[in-house]
C-alpha positions in Angstrom: 0.0 0.0 0.0 1.2 3.5 -0.7 0.5 6.6 1.4 1.0 10.3 0.7 3.9 11.8 2.8 2.9 14.9 4.7 6.4 16.3 4.6 7.2 15.8 0.9 3.9 15.3 -0.8 5.3 12.1 -2.4 3.8 8.7 -2.4 5.7 6.4 -0.1 5.3 2.7 0.9 3.3 2.2 4.1 6.2 0.9 6.2 5.8 -0.4 9.7 8.1 -1.8 12.3 8.0 -5.3 10.8 8.5 -4.5 7.2 10.9 -1.4 7.2 14.2 -2.1 5.6 17.6 -1.5 7.2 19.4 1.3 5.5 23.0 2.6 6.0 24.2 6.1 6.5 27.9 6.5 5.4 29.4 8.8 8.1 33.0 9.6 8.6 34.4 6.3 7.5 31.7 4.1 9.1 28.2 2.9 8.2 25.4 3.4 10.7 22.5 1.0 10.3 19.1 2.5 10.8 15.4 2.1 9.9 12.9 4.8 9.3 9.2 4.3 10.1 6.3 6.8 9.7 6.1 10.4 8.7 6.1 13.7 10.6 8.6 15.3 12.8 11.7 13.1 13.2 12.2 11.2 16.4 15.5 9.3 17.0 15.2 6.5 19.6 18.4 5.6 21.4 19.1 2.0 22.3 20.7 0.8 25.4 24.5 0.7 24.9 24.8 -2.9 23.7 21.3 -3.2 22.2 20.5 -3.1 18.5 17.6 -2.0 16.3 16.0 -5.4 16.4 15.4 -5.1 20.2 12.6 -2.6 19.9 8.9 -3.6 20.4 7.2 -3.3 17.0 3.9 -2.3 18.6 5.6 0.5 20.4 7.3 1.7 17.3 4.1 1.6 15.2 2.3 3.7 17.8 5.0 6.4 17.7 5.1 6.2 13.9 1.5 7.3 13.7 2.7 10.9 14.5 6.4 10.9 13.9 9.1 9.8 11.6 10.7 7.3 14.0 14.4 6.5 13.5 16.0 3.5 15.2 19.7 2.7 14.7 22.7 0.7 15.8 25.6 2.6 17.4 29.0 2.3 15.7 30.5 -1.1 16.0 27.2 -2.7 17.2 25.3 -5.4 15.2 25.2 -4.3 11.6 26.9 -0.9 12.0 30.6 -0.7 11.2 33.3 1.2 13.0 34.5 0.9 16.6 32.1 0.7 19.5 31.9 3.9 21.5 34.0 4.1 24.6 32.2 6.9 26.4 29.0 8.9 26.3 30.5 11.6 24.0 31.1 8.9 21.3 27.6 7.6 21.6 26.2 11.1 21.3 28.4 11.7 18.2 26.7 8.8 16.5 23.3 10.4 17.2 24.3 13.8 15.9 26.2 12.4 12.9 23.2 10.3 11.9 20.8 13.3 12.3 23.1 15.3 10.1 23.4 12.6 7.5 19.6 12.3 7.4 19.3 16.1 7.0 17.5 16.8 10.3 17.9 20.3 11.6 15.7 19.5 14.6 14.6 16.2 16.0 13.1 14.6 19.1 15.3 12.3 21.1 
């Protein structure tokens, strides 16, 4: 099924937490794995430090995606993301801001 995107006016596939595809953002020599679900203002969800994007509850994500463009991701060096795992909070925070920049988000919910 296709839906009309509120932000771009384009037809997009009706993605949900169980059928969204993993994409990769190439950032500073590493690839950050992420999935995007829904439309609206962007919301980036942060995983626990050793978790990965498959750990999220699909029902929870689908509820959020009714009102937001929900982004889930793997930190550098975790699961399907390349690079070295973060050693401190600043490195984890850099993954978040680098991903937001790569996706073109000026503002986003965290």
